[in-house]
N, CA, C, O and the ligand as a Tripos MOL2 file, in Angstrom:
@<TRIPOS>MOLECULE
protein
  265   263    67     0     0
PROTEIN
NO_CHARGES

@<TRIPOS>ATOM
      1 N           3.2360   16.0480    6.8590 N.3       1 MET1
      2 CA          2.5910   14.8610    6.3710 C.3       1 MET1
      3 C           2.5790   14.7560    4.9010 C.2       1 MET1
      4 O           1.8190   13.9550    4.3560 O.2       1 MET1
      5 N           3.3270   15.4720    4.2610 N.am      2 THR2
      6 CA          3.4530   15.4270    2.8210 C.3       2 THR2
      7 C           4.0810   14.0580    2.3910 C.2       2 THR2
      8 O           5.2420   13.8110    2.7190 O.2       2 THR2
      9 N           3.3900   13.2200    1.7100 N.am      3 LYS3
     10 CA          3.9390   12.0050    1.2490 C.3       3 LYS3
     11 C           3.9380   11.9060   -0.2320 C.2       3 LYS3
     12 O           3.2190   12.6150   -0.9360 O.2       3 LYS3
     13 N           4.7780   10.9910   -0.7010 N.am      4 LYS4
     14 CA          4.8270   10.8460   -2.1140 C.3       4 LYS4
     15 C           3.6120   10.3160   -2.7450 C.2       4 LYS4
     16 O           3.4270   10.5000   -3.9480 O.2       4 LYS4
     17 N           2.7330    9.6430   -1.9900 N.am      5 TYR5
     18 CA          1.5270    9.1530   -2.6240 C.3       5 TYR5
     19 C           0.5810   10.2150   -3.1460 C.2       5 TYR5
     20 O          -0.4040    9.9350   -3.8280 O.2       5 TYR5
     21 N           0.9310   11.4780   -2.7860 N.am      6 LYS6
     22 CA          0.0630   12.5700   -3.3670 C.3       6 LYS6
     23 C           0.4930   12.8780   -4.7730 C.2       6 LYS6
     24 O          -0.1290   13.7110   -5.4340 O.2       6 LYS6
     25 N           1.4750   12.2750   -5.2290 N.am      7 GLU7
     26 CA          2.1590   12.5640   -6.4900 C.3       7 GLU7
     27 C           1.6110   11.6520   -7.5300 C.2       7 GLU7
     28 O           1.5560   10.4530   -7.2540 O.2       7 GLU7
     29 N           1.1820   12.0850   -8.7320 N.am      8 CYS8
     30 CA          0.7390   11.1390   -9.7930 C.3       8 CYS8
     31 C           1.9940   10.4930  -10.1870 C.2       8 CYS8
     32 O           3.0420   11.1190  -10.3390 O.2       8 CYS8
     33 N           1.8600    9.1350  -10.3610 N.am      9 PRO9
     34 CA          2.9150    8.2400  -10.7710 C.3       9 PRO9
     35 C           3.3240    8.6070  -12.2380 C.2       9 PRO9
     36 O           4.4330    8.2940  -12.6710 O.2       9 PRO9
     37 N           2.4320    9.2540  -12.9640 N.am     10 LYS10
     38 CA          2.6420    9.4190  -14.3760 C.3      10 LYS10
     39 C           2.9830   10.7590  -14.8430 C.2      10 LYS10
     40 O           3.6150   10.9000  -15.8900 O.2      10 LYS10
     41 N           2.5820   11.8110  -14.0930 N.am     11 CYS11
     42 CA          2.8070   13.2250  -14.6320 C.3      11 CYS11
     43 C           3.0160   14.1360  -13.4800 C.2      11 CYS11
     44 O           3.6260   13.7710  -12.4750 O.2      11 CYS11
     45 N           2.4990   15.3460  -13.6270 N.am     12 ASN12
     46 CA          2.5590   16.3860  -12.6400 C.3      12 ASN12
     47 C           1.9040   16.0820  -11.3780 C.2      12 ASN12
     48 O           0.6900   15.8860  -11.3280 O.2      12 ASN12
     49 N           2.6860   16.0340  -10.3190 N.am     13 PRO13
     50 CA          2.0660   15.6380   -8.9850 C.3      13 PRO13
     51 C           1.1470   16.7000   -8.4360 C.2      13 PRO13
     52 O           0.3950   16.4200   -7.5030 O.2      13 PRO13
     53 N           1.1700   17.9160   -8.9730 N.am     14 LYS14
     54 CA          0.4740   18.9690   -8.3060 C.3      14 LYS14
     55 C          -1.0850   19.0580   -8.8160 C.2      14 LYS14
     56 O          -1.8390   19.9300   -8.3850 O.2      14 LYS14
     57 N          -1.4430   18.1930   -9.6580 N.am     15 ASN15
     58 CA         -2.7670   18.2790  -10.0420 C.3      15 ASN15
     59 C          -3.5100   16.8960   -9.6510 C.2      15 ASN15
     60 O          -4.0480   16.1590  -10.4770 O.2      15 ASN15
     61 N          -3.4560   16.6700   -8.2960 N.am     16 VAL16
     62 CA         -3.9860   15.4090   -7.8180 C.3      16 VAL16
     63 C          -5.1120   15.6610   -6.8830 C.2      16 VAL16
     64 O          -5.0420   16.5560   -6.0410 O.2      16 VAL16
     65 N          -6.1550   14.8860   -7.0150 N.am     17 ALA17
     66 CA         -7.3100   15.0590   -6.1230 C.3      17 ALA17
     67 C          -7.4210   13.7380   -5.3460 C.2      17 ALA17
     68 O          -7.1670   12.6370   -5.8350 O.2      17 ALA17
     69 N          -7.8430   13.9710   -4.0320 N.am     18 LYS18
     70 CA         -8.0570   12.9080   -3.1960 C.3      18 LYS18
     71 C          -9.4530   12.3180   -3.3500 C.2      18 LYS18
     72 O         -10.4200   13.0790   -3.3700 O.2      18 LYS18
     73 N          -9.6000   11.0600   -3.4550 N.am     19 ILE19
     74 CA        -10.9230   10.5050   -3.5800 C.3      19 ILE19
     75 C         -11.4290   10.1230   -2.1600 C.2      19 ILE19
     76 O         -10.8180    9.3710   -1.4020 O.2      19 ILE19
     77 N         -12.5280   10.6830   -1.9070 N.am     20 VAL20
     78 CA        -13.1730   10.3870   -0.5730 C.3      20 VAL20
     79 C         -14.4020    9.5290   -0.7470 C.2      20 VAL20
     80 O         -15.2220    9.7940   -1.6260 O.2      20 VAL20
     81 N         -14.5520    8.4630    0.1070 N.am     21 TYR21
     82 CA        -15.7480    7.6570    0.0390 C.3      21 TYR21
     83 C         -16.5320    7.8510    1.2350 C.2      21 TYR21
     84 O         -16.0530    8.3340    2.2600 O.2      21 TYR21
     85 N         -17.7640    7.4700    1.1130 N.am     22 GLY22
     86 CA        -18.6710    7.7830    2.2010 C.3      22 GLY22
     87 C         -19.3180    9.1920    2.0920 C.2      22 GLY22
     88 O         -19.2040    9.8850    1.0810 O.2      22 GLY22
     89 N         -19.9590    9.5430    3.1310 N.am     23 TYR23
     90 CA        -20.6170   10.8880    3.1170 C.3      23 TYR23
     91 C         -19.5490   11.8960    3.6230 C.2      23 TYR23
     92 O         -18.8710   11.6280    4.6150 O.2      23 TYR23
     93 N         -19.4100   13.0020    2.9710 N.am     24 PRO24
     94 CA        -18.4620   14.0790    3.3030 C.3      24 PRO24
     95 C         -18.8140   14.6110    4.7440 C.2      24 PRO24
     96 O         -19.9770   14.8590    5.0600 O.2      24 PRO24
     97 N         -17.7570   14.7710    5.5910 N.am     25 SER25
     98 CA        -17.9090   15.3440    6.8660 C.3      25 SER25
     99 C         -17.3480   16.7380    6.9030 C.2      25 SER25
    100 O         -16.7290   17.2020    5.9450 O.2      25 SER25
    101 N         -17.5540   17.3580    7.9430 N.am     26 HIS26
    102 CA        -16.9800   18.6940    8.0650 C.3      26 HIS26
    103 C         -15.4170   18.6470    8.1660 C.2      26 HIS26
    104 O         -14.7130   19.5960    7.8210 O.2      26 HIS26
    105 N         -14.9520   17.5230    8.6420 N.am     27 GLU27
    106 CA        -13.4070   17.3340    8.6930 C.3      27 GLU27
    107 C         -12.8520   17.1790    7.2540 C.2      27 GLU27
    108 O         -11.6530   17.3770    7.0560 O.2      27 GLU27
    109 N         -13.6110   16.8610    6.3310 N.am     28 LEU28
    110 CA        -13.1070   16.7830    4.9890 C.3      28 LEU28
    111 C         -12.6740   18.1540    4.5010 C.2      28 LEU28
    112 O         -11.7710   18.2500    3.6700 O.2      28 LEU28
    113 N         -13.2650   19.1670    4.9730 N.am     29 TYR29
    114 CA        -12.9970   20.4990    4.3840 C.3      29 TYR29
    115 C         -11.8760   21.2560    5.2000 C.2      29 TYR29
    116 O         -11.5920   22.4320    4.9750 O.2      29 TYR29
    117 N         -11.2890   20.5180    6.1240 N.am     30 LYS30
    118 CA        -10.2040   21.0850    7.0440 C.3      30 LYS30
    119 C          -8.8720   20.6490    6.4600 C.2      30 LYS30
    120 O          -7.8830   20.7360    7.1880 O.2      30 LYS30
    121 N          -8.7460   20.2030    5.2550 N.am     31 GLU31
    122 CA         -7.5410   19.7080    4.7260 C.3      31 GLU31
    123 C          -7.1180   20.4850    3.4270 C.2      31 GLU31
    124 O          -7.1110   19.9360    2.3250 O.2      31 GLU31
    125 N          -6.7650   21.8000    3.6260 N.am     32 PRO32
    126 CA         -6.4420   22.7040    2.5020 C.3      32 PRO32
    127 C          -5.2810   22.1650    1.7440 C.2      32 PRO32
    128 O          -5.0640   22.5510    0.5960 O.2      32 PRO32
    129 N          -4.5750   21.3460    2.3010 N.am     33 GLU33
    130 CA         -3.3390   20.7010    1.6160 C.3      33 GLU33
    131 C          -3.7440   19.9640    0.3900 C.2      33 GLU33
    132 O          -3.1120   20.0030   -0.6650 O.2      33 GLU33
    133 N          -4.8420   19.2860    0.5940 N.am     34 GLU34
    134 CA         -5.3200   18.2730   -0.4230 C.3      34 GLU34
    135 C          -5.6840   18.9810   -1.7810 C.2      34 GLU34
    136 O          -5.7320   18.3210   -2.8190 O.2      34 GLU34
    137 N          -5.9240   20.2570   -1.7620 N.am     35 GLY35
    138 CA         -6.2430   20.9710   -2.9700 C.3      35 GLY35
    139 C          -7.5910   20.6330   -3.4910 C.2      35 GLY35
    140 O          -8.4660   21.4980   -3.4990 O.2      35 GLY35
    141 N          -7.8110   19.4640   -3.9150 N.am     36 GLN36
    142 CA         -9.0760   19.0010   -4.4160 C.3      36 GLN36
    143 C          -9.5340   17.7420   -3.7750 C.2      36 GLN36
    144 O          -8.7030   16.9060   -3.4200 O.2      36 GLN36
    145 N         -10.7990   17.5580   -3.6060 N.am     37 VAL37
    146 CA        -11.4500   16.3500   -3.1140 C.3      37 VAL37
    147 C         -12.5970   15.9370   -4.0710 C.2      37 VAL37
    148 O         -13.4470   16.7390   -4.4540 O.2      37 VAL37
    149 N         -12.5640   14.6660   -4.4210 N.am     38 ILE38
    150 CA        -13.6980   14.2490   -5.3010 C.3      38 ILE38
    151 C         -14.3630   13.0460   -4.5420 C.2      38 ILE38
    152 O         -13.7320   12.2680   -3.8270 O.2      38 ILE38
    153 N         -15.5880   12.9910   -4.7590 N.am     39 LEU39
    154 CA        -16.3400   11.8290   -4.1160 C.3      39 LEU39
    155 C         -16.4130   10.6800   -4.9380 C.2      39 LEU39
    156 O         -16.8220   10.6840   -6.0990 O.2      39 LEU39
    157 N         -15.9340    9.5190   -4.1960 N.am     40 GLY40
    158 CA        -15.9720    8.2470   -4.9630 C.3      40 GLY40
    159 C         -17.2020    7.3730   -4.7730 C.2      40 GLY40
    160 O         -17.2710    6.2620   -5.2970 O.2      40 GLY40
    161 N         -18.1360    7.8640   -4.0480 N.am     41 GLY41
    162 CA        -19.3160    7.0470   -3.7550 C.3      41 GLY41
    163 C         -19.3800    6.7590   -2.2820 C.2      41 GLY41
    164 O         -18.4800    7.0510   -1.4950 O.2      41 GLY41
    165 N         -20.5200    6.1580   -1.9610 N.am     42 CYS42
    166 CA        -20.7380    5.8390   -0.5390 C.3      42 CYS42
    167 C         -20.0920    4.5480   -0.0380 C.2      42 CYS42
    168 O         -20.0510    4.2630    1.1580 O.2      42 CYS42
    169 N         -19.5890    3.7800   -1.0100 N.am     43 CYS43
    170 CA        -19.0390    2.4790   -0.6190 C.3      43 CYS43
    171 C         -17.6240    2.4880   -1.0980 C.2      43 CYS43
    172 O         -17.3150    3.0400   -2.1540 O.2      43 CYS43
    173 N         -16.6800    1.8200   -0.2520 N.am     44 ILE44
    174 CA        -15.3310    1.6380   -0.6310 C.3      44 ILE44
    175 C         -14.9930    0.1820   -0.7100 C.2      44 ILE44
    176 O         -15.3590   -0.6380    0.1320 O.2      44 ILE44
    177 N         -14.2580   -0.1000   -1.7940 N.am     45 MET45
    178 CA        -13.8080   -1.5930   -1.8770 C.3      45 MET45
    179 C         -12.4100   -1.6060   -1.5040 C.2      45 MET45
    180 O         -11.7330   -0.5810   -1.4220 O.2      45 MET45
    181 N         -11.9520   -2.8620   -1.2630 N.am     46 PRO46
    182 CA        -10.5270   -3.0000   -0.8360 C.3      46 PRO46
    183 C          -9.5790   -2.4890   -1.9530 C.2      46 PRO46
    184 O          -8.4690   -2.0570   -1.6410 O.2      46 PRO46
    185 N          -9.9660   -2.5230   -3.1870 N.am     47 ASP47
    186 CA         -9.1330   -2.1000   -4.2080 C.3      47 ASP47
    187 C          -9.4780   -0.7340   -4.8620 C.2      47 ASP47
    188 O          -9.0160   -0.4250   -5.9600 O.2      47 ASP47
    189 N         -10.3570    0.1250   -4.1070 N.am     48 SER48
    190 CA        -10.7000    1.3140   -4.6710 C.3      48 SER48
    191 C          -9.5880    2.3340   -4.5480 C.2      48 SER48
    192 O          -8.9300    2.4290   -3.5130 O.2      48 SER48
    193 N          -9.3890    3.0710   -5.5740 N.am     49 PRO49
    194 CA         -8.3050    4.0240   -5.7080 C.3      49 PRO49
    195 C          -8.5040    5.1810   -4.6840 C.2      49 PRO49
    196 O          -9.6420    5.5430   -4.3870 O.2      49 PRO49
    197 N          -7.4780    5.7160   -4.1840 N.am     50 GLU50
    198 CA         -7.5700    6.7590   -3.2090 C.3      50 GLU50
    199 C          -7.2890    8.1950   -3.7940 C.2      50 GLU50
    200 O          -7.7320    9.2160   -3.2670 O.2      50 GLU50
    201 N          -6.5370    8.1810   -4.8960 N.am     51 TYR51
    202 CA         -6.1670    9.3830   -5.4830 C.3      51 TYR51
    203 C          -6.4380    9.3460   -6.9170 C.2      51 TYR51
    204 O          -6.4510    8.2750   -7.5240 O.2      51 TYR51
    205 N          -6.6820   10.6030   -7.5530 N.am     52 HIS52
    206 CA         -7.0660   10.7530   -8.9340 C.3      52 HIS52
    207 C          -6.2140   11.8490   -9.4820 C.2      52 HIS52
    208 O          -6.0230   12.8820   -8.8410 O.2      52 HIS52
    209 N          -5.6940   11.6320  -10.6740 N.am     53 CYS53
    210 CA         -4.8690   12.7280  -11.3100 C.3      53 CYS53
    211 C          -5.8200   13.3660  -12.3920 C.2      53 CYS53
    212 O          -6.4610   12.7420  -13.2370 O.2      53 CYS53
    213 N          -5.7890   14.7090  -12.2060 N.am     54 ASN54
    214 CA         -6.6610   15.4530  -13.0380 C.3      54 ASN54
    215 C          -6.0570   15.6530  -14.4870 C.2      54 ASN54
    216 O          -6.7250   16.0980  -15.4210 O.2      54 ASN54
    217 N          -4.8280   15.3080  -14.5770 N.am     55 GLU55
    218 CA         -4.0980   15.5510  -15.8310 C.3      55 GLU55
    219 C          -4.2540   14.3220  -16.8410 C.2      55 GLU55
    220 O          -4.5750   14.4580  -18.0210 O.2      55 GLU55
    221 N          -3.9910   13.1300  -16.2280 N.am     56 CYS56
    222 CA         -3.9790   11.9240  -17.0690 C.3      56 CYS56
    223 C          -4.9600   10.9150  -16.7010 C.2      56 CYS56
    224 O          -5.0110    9.8220  -17.2650 O.2      56 CYS56
    225 N          -5.8290   11.3090  -15.6510 N.am     57 ASP57
    226 CA         -6.8330   10.4400  -15.2840 C.3      57 ASP57
    227 C          -6.4220    9.1910  -14.5270 C.2      57 ASP57
    228 O          -7.2370    8.3010  -14.2870 O.2      57 ASP57
    229 N          -5.1790    9.1330  -14.1620 N.am     58 ALA58
    230 CA         -4.6130    7.9260  -13.4160 C.3      58 ALA58
    231 C          -5.2810    7.9480  -12.0150 C.2      58 ALA58
    232 O          -5.5510    8.9960  -11.4280 O.2      58 ALA58
    233 N          -5.5260    6.6950  -11.5250 N.am     59 GLU59
    234 CA         -6.0190    6.5070  -10.1600 C.3      59 GLU59
    235 C          -5.1480    5.5070   -9.4820 C.2      59 GLU59
    236 O          -4.7030    4.5250  -10.0760 O.2      59 GLU59
    237 N          -4.8960    5.7880   -8.1480 N.am     60 TRP60
    238 CA         -4.0050    4.8300   -7.4700 C.3      60 TRP60
    239 C          -4.3060    4.8980   -6.0670 C.2      60 TRP60
    240 O          -5.0420    5.7800   -5.6250 O.2      60 TRP60
    241 N          -3.7310    3.9330   -5.2700 N.am     61 ARG61
    242 CA         -3.8140    3.9640   -3.8200 C.3      61 ARG61
    243 C          -2.4300    4.1530   -3.2470 C.2      61 ARG61
    244 O          -1.4420    3.8180   -3.9010 O.2      61 ARG61
    245 N          -2.3360    4.6670   -2.0760 N.am     62 LYS62
    246 CA         -1.0580    4.9860   -1.6250 C.3      62 LYS62
    247 C          -0.2360    3.6680   -1.3550 C.2      62 LYS62
    248 O           0.9950    3.6740   -1.3280 O.2      62 LYS62
    249 N          -1.0120    2.5200   -1.1550 N.am     63 GLU63
    250 CA         -0.1880    1.2950   -1.0330 C.3      63 GLU63
    251 C           0.5050    0.9180   -2.3390 C.2      63 GLU63
    252 O           1.5100    0.2070   -2.3720 O.2      63 GLU63
    253 N          -0.0580    1.4060   -3.3510 N.am     64 ASP64
    254 CA          0.5500    1.1400   -4.7070 C.3      64 ASP64
    255 C           1.9870    1.8050   -4.7910 C.2      64 ASP64
    256 O           2.8450    1.3660   -5.5570 O.2      64 ASP64
    257 N           2.1830    2.8110   -4.0180 N.am     65 MET65
    258 CA          3.4160    3.6700   -4.2180 C.3      65 MET65
    259 C           4.5780    3.1420   -3.3440 C.2      65 MET65
    260 O           5.7280    3.5530   -3.4960 O.2      65 MET65
    261 N           4.2420    2.2380   -2.4450 N.am     66 ILE66
    262 CA          5.2430    1.7470   -1.5140 C.3      66 ILE66
    263 C           6.2180    0.7440   -2.2380 C.2      66 ILE66
    264 O           7.1380    0.2180   -1.6130 O.2      66 ILE66
    265 ZN         -1.1880   12.1280  -13.9730 Zn       67 ZN67
@<TRIPOS>BOND
     1     1     2 1
     2     2     3 1
     3     3     4 2
     4     3     5 am
     5     5     6 1
     6     6     7 1
     7     7     8 2
     8     7     9 am
     9     9    10 1
    10    10    11 1
    11    11    12 2
    12    11    13 am
    13    13    14 1
    14    14    15 1
    15    15    16 2
    16    15    17 am
    17    17    18 1
    18    18    19 1
    19    19    20 2
    20    19    21 am
    21    21    22 1
    22    22    23 1
    23    23    24 2
    24    23    25 am
    25    25    26 1
    26    26    27 1
    27    27    28 2
    28    27    29 am
    29    29    30 1
    30    30    31 1
    31    31    32 2
    32    31    33 am
    33    33    34 1
    34    34    35 1
    35    35    36 2
    36    35    37 am
    37    37    38 1
    38    38    39 1
    39    39    40 2
    40    39    41 am
    41    41    42 1
    42    42    43 1
    43    43    44 2
    44    43    45 am
    45    45    46 1
    46    46    47 1
    47    47    48 2
    48    47    49 am
    49    49    50 1
    50    50    51 1
    51    51    52 2
    52    51    53 am
    53    53    54 1
    54    54    55 1
    55    55    56 2
    56    55    57 am
    57    57    58 1
    58    58    59 1
    59    59    60 2
    60    59    61 am
    61    61    62 1
    62    62    63 1
    63    63    64 2
    64    63    65 am
    65    65    66 1
    66    66    67 1
    67    67    68 2
    68    67    69 am
    69    69    70 1
    70    70    71 1
    71    71    72 2
    72    71    73 am
    73    73    74 1
    74    74    75 1
    75    75    76 2
    76    75    77 am
    77    77    78 1
    78    78    79 1
    79    79    80 2
    80    79    81 am
    81    81    82 1
    82    82    83 1
    83    83    84 2
    84    83    85 am
    85    85    86 1
    86    86    87 1
    87    87    88 2
    88    87    89 am
    89    89    90 1
    90    90    91 1
    91    91    92 2
    92    91    93 am
    93    93    94 1
    94    94    95 1
    95    95    96 2
    96    95    97 am
    97    97    98 1
    98    98    99 1
    99    99   100 2
   100    99   101 am
   101   101   102 1
   102   102   103 1
   103   103   104 2
   104   103   105 am
   105   105   106 1
   106   106   107 1
   107   107   108 2
   108   107   109 am
   109   109   110 1
   110   110   111 1
   111   111   112 2
   112   111   113 am
   113   113   114 1
   114   114   115 1
   115   115   116 2
   116   115   117 am
   117   117   118 1
   118   118   119 1
   119   119   120 2
   120   119   121 am
   121   121   122 1
   122   122   123 1
   123   123   124 2
   124   123   125 am
   125   125   126 1
   126   126   127 1
   127   127   128 2
   128   127   129 am
   129   129   130 1
   130   130   131 1
   131   131   132 2
   132   131   133 am
   133   133   134 1
   134   134   135 1
   135   135   136 2
   136   135   137 am
   137   137   138 1
   138   138   139 1
   139   139   140 2
   140   139   141 am
   141   141   142 1
   142   142   143 1
   143   143   144 2
   144   143   145 am
   145   145   146 1
   146   146   147 1
   147   147   148 2
   148   147   149 am
   149   149   150 1
   150   150   151 1
   151   151   152 2
   152   151   153 am
   153   153   154 1
   154   154   155 1
   155   155   156 2
   156   155   157 am
   157   157   158 1
   158   158   159 1
   159   159   160 2
   160   159   161 am
   161   161   162 1
   162   162   163 1
   163   163   164 2
   164   163   165 am
   165   165   166 1
   166   166   167 1
   167   167   168 2
   168   167   169 am
   169   169   170 1
   170   170   171 1
   171   171   172 2
   172   171   173 am
   173   173   174 1
   174   174   175 1
   175   175   176 2
   176   175   177 am
   177   177   178 1
   178   178   179 1
   179   179   180 2
   180   179   181 am
   181   181   182 1
   182   182   183 1
   183   183   184 2
   184   183   185 am
   185   185   186 1
   186   186   187 1
   187   187   188 2
   188   187   189 am
   189   189   190 1
   190   190   191 1
   191   191   192 2
   192   191   193 am
   193   193   194 1
   194   194   195 1
   195   195   196 2
   196   195   197 am
   197   197   198 1
   198   198   199 1
   199   199   200 2
   200   199   201 am
   201   201   202 1
   202   202   203 1
   203   203   204 2
   204   203   205 am
   205   205   206 1
   206   206   207 1
   207   207   208 2
   208   207   209 am
   209   209   210 1
   210   210   211 1
   211   211   212 2
   212   211   213 am
   213   213   214 1
   214   214   215 1
   215   215   216 2
   216   215   217 am
   217   217   218 1
   218   218   219 1
   219   219   220 2
   220   219   221 am
   221   221   222 1
   222   222   223 1
   223   223   224 2
   224   223   225 am
   225   225   226 1
   226   226   227 1
   227   227   228 2
   228   227   229 am
   229   229   230 1
   230   230   231 1
   231   231   232 2
   232   231   233 am
   233   233   234 1
   234   234   235 1
   235   235   236 2
   236   235   237 am
   237   237   238 1
   238   238   239 1
   239   239   240 2
   240   239   241 am
   241   241   242 1
   242   242   243 1
   243   243   244 2
   244   243   245 am
   245   245   246 1
   246   246   247 1
   247   247   248 2
   248   247   249 am
   249   249   250 1
   250   250   251 1
   251   251   252 2
   252   251   253 am
   253   253   254 1
   254   254   255 1
   255   255   256 2
   256   255   257 am
   257   257   258 1
   258   258   259 1
   259   259   260 2
   260   259   261 am
   261   261   262 1
   262   262   263 1
   263   263   264 2
@<TRIPOS>SUBSTRUCTURE
     1 MET1         2 RESIDUE 1 A MET
     2 THR2         6 RESIDUE 1 A THR
     3 LYS3        10 RESIDUE 1 A LYS
     4 LYS4        14 RESIDUE 1 A LYS
     5 TYR5        18 RESIDUE 1 A TYR
     6 LYS6        22 RESIDUE 1 A LYS
     7 GLU7        26 RESIDUE 1 A GLU
     8 CYS8        30 RESIDUE 1 A CYS
     9 PRO9        34 RESIDUE 1 A PRO
    10 LYS10       38 RESIDUE 1 A LYS
    11 CYS11       42 RESIDUE 1 A CYS
    12 ASN12       46 RESIDUE 1 A ASN
    13 PRO13       50 RESIDUE 1 A PRO
    14 LYS14       54 RESIDUE 1 A LYS
    15 ASN15       58 RESIDUE 1 A ASN
    16 VAL16       62 RESIDUE 1 A VAL
    17 ALA17       66 RESIDUE 1 A ALA
    18 LYS18       70 RESIDUE 1 A LYS
    19 ILE19       74 RESIDUE 1 A ILE
    20 VAL20       78 RESIDUE 1 A VAL
    21 TYR21       82 RESIDUE 1 A TYR
    22 GLY22       86 RESIDUE 1 A GLY
    23 TYR23       90 RESIDUE 1 A TYR
    24 PRO24       94 RESIDUE 1 A PRO
    25 SER25       98 RESIDUE 1 A SER
    26 HIS26      102 RESIDUE 1 A HIS
    27 GLU27      106 RESIDUE 1 A GLU
    28 LEU28      110 RESIDUE 1 A LEU
    29 TYR29      114 RESIDUE 1 A TYR
    30 LYS30      118 RESIDUE 1 A LYS
    31 GLU31      122 RESIDUE 1 A GLU
    32 PRO32      126 RESIDUE 1 A PRO
    33 GLU33      130 RESIDUE 1 A GLU
    34 GLU34      134 RESIDUE 1 A GLU
    35 GLY35      138 RESIDUE 1 A GLY
    36 GLN36      142 RESIDUE 1 A GLN
    37 VAL37      146 RESIDUE 1 A VAL
    38 ILE38      150 RESIDUE 1 A ILE
    39 LEU39      154 RESIDUE 1 A LEU
    40 GLY40      158 RESIDUE 1 A GLY
    41 GLY41      162 RESIDUE 1 A GLY
    42 CYS42      166 RESIDUE 1 A CYS
    43 CYS43      170 RESIDUE 1 A CYS
    44 ILE44      174 RESIDUE 1 A ILE
    45 MET45      178 RESIDUE 1 A MET
    46 PRO46      182 RESIDUE 1 A PRO
    47 ASP47      186 RESIDUE 1 A ASP
    48 SER48      190 RESIDUE 1 A SER
    49 PRO49      194 RESIDUE 1 A PRO
    50 GLU50      198 RESIDUE 1 A GLU
    51 TYR51      202 RESIDUE 1 A TYR
    52 HIS52      206 RESIDUE 1 A HIS
    53 CYS53      210 RESIDUE 1 A CYS
    54 ASN54      214 RESIDUE 1 A ASN
    55 GLU55      218 RESIDUE 1 A GLU
    56 CYS56      222 RESIDUE 1 A CYS
    57 ASP57      226 RESIDUE 1 A ASP
    58 ALA58      230 RESIDUE 1 A ALA
    59 GLU59      234 RESIDUE 1 A GLU
    60 TRP60      238 RESIDUE 1 A TRP
    61 ARG61      242 RESIDUE 1 A ARG
    62 LYS62      246 RESIDUE 1 A LYS
    63 GLU63      250 RESIDUE 1 A GLU
    64 ASP64      254 RESIDUE 1 A ASP
    65 MET65      258 RESIDUE 1 A MET
    66 ILE66      262 RESIDUE 1 A ILE
    67 ZN67       265 GROUP 0 **** ****
């Protein structure tokens, strides 16, 4: 299930965190592939980013990568 949307569009794709909205569940911690998870708050908007780059602070959604 490795998709390109996990890659930062601007720099190193290996330093990307997934942004999770809502309250963290136990399932959240069963995704070791993700590397890092950051909390984006309890509410998600239609245009809320899903991924955050720790290198250049870019944020994007997987829809943006298609
Ligand atoms: Zn980046």
